[in-house]
N, C-alpha and C positions, 0 to 999 in steps of 0.2 A: 516444468523444466527449470533446473537450478540456474540462477544467474551467474554468468561467468565472472571470475574474480576481477578482470580488468575494469568492469563497470563500477566496482567499488571505488576505484581511483577517480573515475570521472565524476561520480557523485561527490566524492570528497573535495575535489578541486573547486567545486562551486559552493561548498558549505564549510563554514568556519565557526559554527556556533554551538558546538557541543558543550553542555554544562560542565563536563569533566575536563575541559581543555586546560592544560597546564600553563603556567606563566611562560615557560620556554616556548610553548606553541604560540602564544599571543604575541610575543616579541619577534617571532619569526615570520609573521604573516606576509610582510613585504618580500622577504626572500622566497617564501613559498610561492608568492605570486609570480616572481621572476622564474622560478623553477617550472611553474605551470606553463608559462608562455614557451619556455624552451621545450618542454615535453610535447606540447601540442603542435609545435612547428617541426617536430621530429629531431630536434637537437638533443638527443638523449645524453650525449657526453657532457654537454653543458649542464643539463638538469642534474645529472649525477654529481657533478662537482659542487653545485649549489646546495644540494640536499645533504651530502655526506657530513659536512661540519655540524649541521643541525641534528643529524642522527647521533653524532658523538656527544652532543650537548644534552641528549635525552628527549628530544622532541618526538612525541608519539606520532604526530601527524607526518613528520618527515620519515620516521621509521616505516610507517605504512606505505608511503609513496615509494621509498627505495625497495621495500619488500615486493611491491607490484612490479618494479623494474627488474628485479632478480627473477620473479616468476615468469615474466614475459621475455627475458633476455634482451632488455632494452638499455643500451649503454653499458651493460655489464654482461658477463657470461651467464647464461641461464643456470640458475642454481636454486632448486626447490627447497633444499635444506636451509640455505641462507635466507630465503624468503620466509620460511617458517620461523626462523630465529628472530627476524625483524618484526614479523607480525606479533609474535609473543611479547616482545618488549613493549610494543605499542598497545596491545590488547590488555596487558596487565595495568596499563594506565587508564583503562576505561574507554579506549578509542573503539567506537562501534564498528567502523569500517574494517579495522584490523581483526576485531573479534569475528566478524562475518568471514573475512578472508581466511583466517586461521581455521575456522569451522570447515570451510570448503576444502582446505588441504587435508584435514582429518577425514572428511567424507570420501575423498578420492584417493587417499594414501599417497600424497605427493609431498616428499620431503619429510614425512613422518609416517609411522606405522598407521595403517587405516584403522580408524576407531570411531564408529558411529556415535557412541556415547559421548566421546570427547567433542565430536562435531556438534552434537545437540547442545552440549554445555556452552560452547562458545556462541552458537547461533542464538541461544536463549538470552545470553547476556546482551547481545546486540539488539535482539528483538525487544527486550524490555526497555531499551532506550528509544524505541519507536522506529528503528531502522527497517524500512519496508523490505529490502532484499533479504534480510535475515529472517523476518517474519515469514516470508514466502519459503525460504529454505528450511526453516524449522517445520513449517507446515508440511513440506514434502516428506520429511522424516516421519512425522506422525501418520501421514497417509500410507506410507510404505512399511511402517513398523520397524524402522532401522534406528537403533540406539535408544528407542523409546517404545513403549507399548503402542501398538497400532490403535489409533483413535481418530476416526473420521470427523467427529464433532470438533475436536481440538484443531485438526487440520483446517476445517472450515472457518473456525474463529481466527486463526492466524492468517489464512488467505484473505479473509475479509479486511483485517487490519491493514494488510499490504494493499489490497485492491482499492480501498477507500482513500489511500494516499495517491492513487493514480498509477500504481505499479502494474505494468502490463503482465508480468509473470503471475502476480497474485490474481489479477482479473481473469486470466486464462484458466488458472487452476481452480478458481472458484466456479467458473463456468463448467469446468470438467466435472466437478462434484454434482452440480445441478443436473447435468446431462445424464450422469450415471445413477443419481439418487444415493450418493454416499455422504452420510452425515447430515443430509437434508432430504426433504421430499423431492422426488424427481420432478423437475419443472423445466421443460424445454424453453419456455419464454424467458425464464431467468438465465438459462444457459446462453440464449441468444444475446441478452442484455450484456452479460459480462464478456462474452466472446467479442461482441462488437466494440466494446470499449478498448479491449486489447488490440483488436484488428486495426482499429483506426490509428493506433500508435505504430502500426507496421509490423506487428507480431505475427510471424508467418504461421505458426501452429494454430493461432486463433483464427486467422484468415481462412485456413483450410477447413477448420471445424465449422466456422460460420457458413462457408460454402456448402458443407455437407448437410447442415440443418436446412438451408434453403432448398437444396436439391430434394431432400426427403419431406419437406413441408412439416418440419418439427419445430414448433414454437413460432413459426411464421407461415404465411401462405406460400405454397410451393412456387418457386420461381427459379427456373434454370438459368436465366440470364444473370440474375443476381448471384447465383451459385458460381457461374463461370467467371464473373467479375472477381469474386473473392479468391477462387482457385488461382486465377491468373496472377493476382498480386503475390500470392504465396509462391507460386511456381517460379515467378521471375526472381525470387530470392533463393531459389534452389531447393525448395521443399519437395522431396520426392513424392510424398502422398498427394500433394496438390498437383504435381505434374501428371501423375497417374489419373487422378480424378478429372482433371481438365481434358486429358486424353480420352477418357470415357465419354464425356459430353461431346467432344469434337467428333469422335467416331460415330456417335449416334445422332449427331445434329441436334442436340438439345441445348439451347442457350447459346449455341455457336453454330456457325456454318459447318455442315458436314464436310469433313476433309480427312480422308484416310491417311494421306502422307503426313499431315500435321499431327494426327493422332499417333502415328508411328514415331515421329520425332519426339513427342512428349513421353511416350512409353519408354523410348530409349534413354532419355534423360533420367527417368525414374529407375530404370533397370540398372543404370550405371551406379546407382546408390544401393544396389542389391535388393531392391523391392521385389519380392517373389511374384506378386500379382502383376507387376509390370513385365517381368520376364515371361510369364505365361501369356500375357496379352500380345507381346511382341512375337513370341513363338507362333501364336495362332495366326498372326498377320503374315508371317513367312510361310506358314503351311498353306494358307489360302490365297496368297498373292494379293493382299489388299494393303495398299499404301507402300508396299515394297515389292520387289520382284520375288516371285515364288521360289523358295529355296528350302528344301527339306533338311539339308544338312544344318543350316542355321536355325531352322525351326526346332530340330531335334536338340541342338545345343541349348537353346533357350528353355525348352521344356525340361531338359536335364537340370539346368540351373534353378528353375522354379521348384522342381521336384525335390532337389537337395535341401530346399528350405521348407519342405512340407506341403507343397501345393499338390493335392490329390488329382485335380483336373489335369495338371500338367503330365502326371504319370500316364493317365489314360490316353492323352494325345500322343505322347512319346511312343507308347506301344503301338498305337494305331498307324502312325506314319512310318514306323520301323518296318512294317510289312512290305512297303514299297521301296525300301532302301537296300543297297548291297551291304555286305559286312564291312567293306572298306569305307563306305560312306558313314556307317554307324560309328566305326572306330574314329574317323576324322571328327565327327560331331562330338564324341566323348572327349577327345583330346582338346578340342577347342573349348569345351566347357571347363576342363581342368585348368587350362591356361588362362581362361577368363577369370576364374576364381583367384588364381595366383596374382593376377593384375588388379585385384580388388574390383572386378566387374568393369574395368575401363578398357577401351579399344578392343572390344571382343569380336567385332565383325570384320 
């Protein structure tokens, strides 16, 4: 998962030692510190006033910070094109943070025309300076074959460079390669090692995947309680897969007390993120009256939503319960499903 641009600012604000740092940057450190304090206390207007004169003086560091503020709409009107302009000014001075941020804009097509080759170019420049976020981001392009020829071995090399600096994204992605056997021999124990390092930093995707390996006994002794622990950590951060996985354990009483109502609550949280498996599970609970009051209209609606995302089991259940429903009930369920999708799966019951 690519690192969000805002974190480049956070990294920058605690690092002032780039070998390519200009004289203007070095003379501005005190003012940058003042701007940092204003930024982190939420006084974006003050931060912008402190930074803008340094931008006009050519400070690459200030250009990067103001670019981040334009990207996020902090103290200024959100403007991706202005963010791109400022990042470019800074990036051409060799500022690794701006190079990474500019690469992100090209990858996403924000403020510039989407161009994966251009994204790879800027990520590479930052990665060659040892910037871990850029190493991870360039690794992602190599894994996906976007802007560069697909190369799992190169992705592994870049992820490892980032991971060994303690970068949670790099650790997670390296674990993913070991789990899948891409660019490396498949090794669940190594996957566990790297997932754990990322999970201990609070990285929700790694927490979910570490829970999955514990539940399946891959790379570790099977331990449902340990699985539930990691799923819960990720679920509390809003990770839909973890909410669904924790719901499964809670429904079956594995690693957690069996509780159908709690399972339904967790499934609903995941379903609100559009997860098809959670829609199906919640539909099954409505169909059978477990954890919720039996309701074939709501069950049909949930099966519809899951089927629309390709869940074949949901189709079978929808057809089955339709036999005991009136045409009016079926129409109501279909209408509810359409409205649920229009509301992006929120407030569907």
